Every structure is written in structure tokens, then in C-alpha cells.
C-alpha positions as a printed Julia matrix, in Angstrom:
132×3 Matrix{Float64}:
 15.05  -27.22    3.94
 13.14  -23.99    3.4
  9.36  -24.19    3.19
  8.68  -21.18    0.94
  9.83  -17.8    -0.25
  7.38  -14.97    0.33
  7.46  -11.23   -0.24
  8.07   -9.25    2.96
  7.29   -5.54    2.93
  8.43   -3.36    5.83
  6.48   -0.12    5.98
  7.43    2.92    7.99
  5.22    5.65    9.42
  2.17    3.41    9.84
  1.45    2.95    6.12
  0.93   -0.85    6.05
 -2.81   -0.89    6.73
 -3.52    1.75    4.07
 -1.41   -0.19    1.57
 -3.19   -3.48    2.33
 -6.6    -1.83    1.93
 -5.51   -0.28   -1.39
 -4.17   -3.58   -2.72
 -7.48   -5.22   -1.79
 -9.24   -2.64   -3.98
 -6.84   -2.96   -6.91
 -6.2    -6.69   -7.26
 -9.0    -9.01   -8.4
 -7.27  -11.96   -6.75
 -6.72  -10.73   -3.18
 -7.27  -12.42    0.17
 -6.36  -11.02    3.57
 -5.32  -14.02    5.65
 -4.11  -12.29    8.81
 -4.12   -8.81   10.31
 -2.62   -8.38   13.79
 -2.5    -4.81   15.08
 -0.44   -3.36   17.88
 -2.59   -2.97   21.0
 -2.92   -0.04   23.42
  0.09   -1.11   25.49
  2.29   -0.49   22.43
  1.94    3.28   22.89
  2.13    5.3    19.67
  2.16    2.07   17.62
 -1.41    1.27   18.7
 -3.54    0.38   15.68
 -0.56   -0.09   13.35
  0.16   -3.42   11.69
  2.21   -5.77   13.84
  2.01   -8.45   11.14
 -0.29   -8.98    8.18
 -0.44  -11.73    5.59
 -2.27  -11.49    2.31
 -2.34  -13.27   -1.02
 -2.36  -11.51   -4.37
 -2.41  -13.57   -7.55
 -1.71  -16.66   -5.46
  1.49  -15.22   -3.96
  1.89  -14.68   -0.24
  2.93  -11.29    1.11
  3.86  -10.55    4.71
  4.01   -6.95    5.85
  4.55   -4.96    9.02
  4.73   -1.41   10.27
  8.25   -1.11   11.59
  8.38   -0.08   15.25
 11.86    1.27   14.49
 12.43    4.24   12.2
 15.1     3.29    9.68
 17.29    5.62    7.63
 16.32    3.78    4.46
 13.03    3.23    2.72
 11.85    0.87   -0.01
 14.23   -0.12   -2.78
 12.74   -0.14   -6.29
 15.22   -2.8    -7.41
 13.24   -5.62   -5.82
  9.61   -5.74   -6.89
  6.69   -8.12   -7.4
  6.42   -9.05  -11.09
  2.83   -9.23  -12.38
  2.11  -11.0   -15.67
 -1.11   -9.48  -17.01
 -3.64  -11.27  -19.21
 -4.39   -8.4   -21.58
 -3.86   -4.71  -22.29
 -6.94   -3.42  -20.41
 -5.9    -5.28  -17.24
 -2.34   -4.0   -17.55
 -3.45   -0.41  -18.12
 -5.82   -0.54  -15.12
 -3.12   -1.9   -12.82
 -0.51    0.52  -14.14
 -2.79    3.53  -13.62
 -4.06    2.54  -10.18
 -0.68    1.49   -8.81
  1.08    4.62  -10.1
 -1.65    6.96   -8.78
  0.14    9.09   -6.19
  3.41    7.26   -6.87
  6.06    7.29   -9.6
  6.49    5.81  -13.06
  9.98    4.32  -13.47
  9.28    2.98  -16.98
  6.09    3.87  -18.88
  4.17    1.12  -20.63
  6.06    0.15  -23.75
  7.94   -2.47  -25.75
 11.46   -2.69  -24.36
 12.43   -5.79  -26.3
 11.81   -8.41  -23.58
  8.05   -8.66  -23.81
  5.25   -7.22  -25.88
  4.5    -4.64  -23.21
  6.17   -3.76  -19.9
  5.8    -1.09  -17.23
  7.46   -0.33  -13.88
  5.72    1.76  -11.24
  6.19    2.66   -7.61
  2.96    3.03   -5.67
  2.15    5.79   -3.17
  3.51    3.59   -0.37
  6.95    3.22   -1.99
  6.49   -0.37   -3.22
  7.66   -1.02   -6.79
  5.63   -3.19   -9.16
  6.71   -4.65  -12.51
  3.94   -5.33  -15.03
  4.38   -7.39  -18.16
  2.51   -9.06  -20.99
  4.64  -11.8   -22.51
């Protein structure tokens, strides 16, 4: 039987470390549990993330810098869903996550929660924010 389900984020072009550092700045509840980097014998991958594990809001994320360039990138259809405590927290997260990224749905009442927003950060990861 499976032990857990975690978020796995595959970054391309060496963006994982920058993303992890940014998430550590943005999220109040953030812990970096593991950061393994490619070593010198990995050639141009040296210094990129071989595997990293962090927790945000009690959820485990695993991420890597792909050693293989893929034809695809992130899909916005699968995204971490953050339930915010209040409007100021939601607005702060919305603004900081969308900085340099895209807004798929601005903060608003869409009929399934008092306030909802959907952003894609500068690294291509989508985030759903909600106040129920």
C-alpha cells in the first residue's frame, strides 16, 4: 500500500534552486528538509538540484532540475491549493507568487468560495489560493 502522495515538481533549465529559495521567502510555514546538488562530475549540471525536499504548510514537495530537456513545461491544470486564513494573507501570497509570472484568475468570488485566485509563478508552477 502506498505510503503518501507528495507534490513533485520537475524544473528545467536549472530553476529549482531559485524556486526553492523564493518559496522559503514567501511561505511562513516552510522547511527545507533536503537539498542534494549535482557535483562536478555531472558536467554542466554541476550545482543544479539533483533532488530537494521541502515542506510548505505541512505538505511535502519533492523537486529536481531535469538532466533531460523535455519538449513540455509545467501544466497549470495541476496545482497546489492553498487555503488562506484571511484577506491580507491571500493578497500577499497572490502578489508575491504572481510577481514575474501570470494571473490565470484574478482574486474574486467565483461562486465556490468567498475569494479565489489562480496564479502561475515565475518558475511556471501554478498555485490556487482560496478563502472558504
